[in-house]
C-alpha positions in Angstrom: 0.0 0.0 0.0 1.3 3.5 -0.8 0.7 6.4 1.5 2.2 9.9 0.8 4.4 8.4 -1.9 5.9 5.8 0.4 5.2 2.0 0.4 3.7 0.9 3.6 3.6 -2.8 4.7 0.4 -3.6 6.6 0.0 -6.7 8.8 -3.3 -8.6 8.5 -4.7 -11.7 10.1 -7.4 -14.2 9.2 -8.9 -17.0 11.3 -11.6 -19.6 10.5 -12.6 -21.2 13.7 -15.0 -23.9 12.6 -14.9 -25.2 9.1 -17.4 -28.1 9.6 -20.2 -25.6 9.1 -19.2 -23.8 5.9 -19.1 -21.0 4.9 -17.4 -19.1 7.7 -19.1 -15.9 8.8 -17.3 -12.9 10.1 -16.0 -9.4 9.3 -12.7 -7.5 9.4 -11.5 -5.5 12.4 -9.4 -2.4 11.7 -7.3 -1.5 14.8 -3.7 -0.6 15.5 -3.6 -3.1 18.4 -5.2 -6.1 16.6 -3.2 -9.4 16.9 -3.6 -13.0 15.9 -4.9 -14.1 19.3 -7.7 -11.5 19.2 -8.7 -12.5 15.7 -8.8 -16.2 16.7 -10.9 -15.4 19.8 -13.4 -13.3 17.8 -13.7 -16.0 15.2 -14.5 -18.5 17.9 -17.1 -16.1 19.3 -18.7 -15.9 15.9 -19.0 -19.7 15.8 -20.8 -19.8 19.1 -23.1 -16.9 18.1 -24.1 -18.7 14.9 -24.6 -22.0 16.8 -26.8 -20.3 19.4 -29.2 -18.9 16.8 -28.9 -22.0 14.6 -27.4 -20.2 11.6 -25.4 -22.8 9.5 -22.1 -20.9 9.4 -18.8 -21.4 11.0 -17.0 -18.5 12.6 -14.4 -16.4 10.8 -12.7 -13.1 11.4 -10.1 -10.9 9.8 -7.9 -8.2 11.4 -5.9 -5.4 9.8 -3.3 -3.7 12.0 -4.0 0.0 11.2 -5.7 2.9 12.7 -8.6 3.6 10.3 -8.7 7.3 11.3 -5.2 7.7 9.7 -6.4 6.6 6.3 -8.9 8.1 3.8 -12.1 6.1 2.8 -10.6 5.4 -0.6 -7.3 4.1 0.9 -9.3 1.9 3.3 -11.2 0.4 0.4 -8.0 -0.4 -1.5 -6.5 -1.9 1.7 -9.6 -4.1 2.2 -9.8 -5.2 -1.4 -6.1 -6.1 -1.4 -6.4 -8.0 1.9 -9.3 -10.0 0.6 -7.5 -10.7 -2.7 -4.5 -12.1 -0.9 -6.7 -14.4 1.1 
């Protein structure tokens, strides 16, 4: 990703907690303090939420380690699209 003419490396995570109930449902968290353990915990929580309401999805979650307030809407869209493309 480029910001102000400089290339910036952005760390991202993806976790799929329960694949026996496909597809995996979840979103992407944008936060500067996101880490792998948090993403794994959130994907597990999504599995339990879906099971409680009997929705046939497993839990999944993504995390991108940036502060979204530091980026424009267009930049966030490009980051999100690139993240999902790399998955």
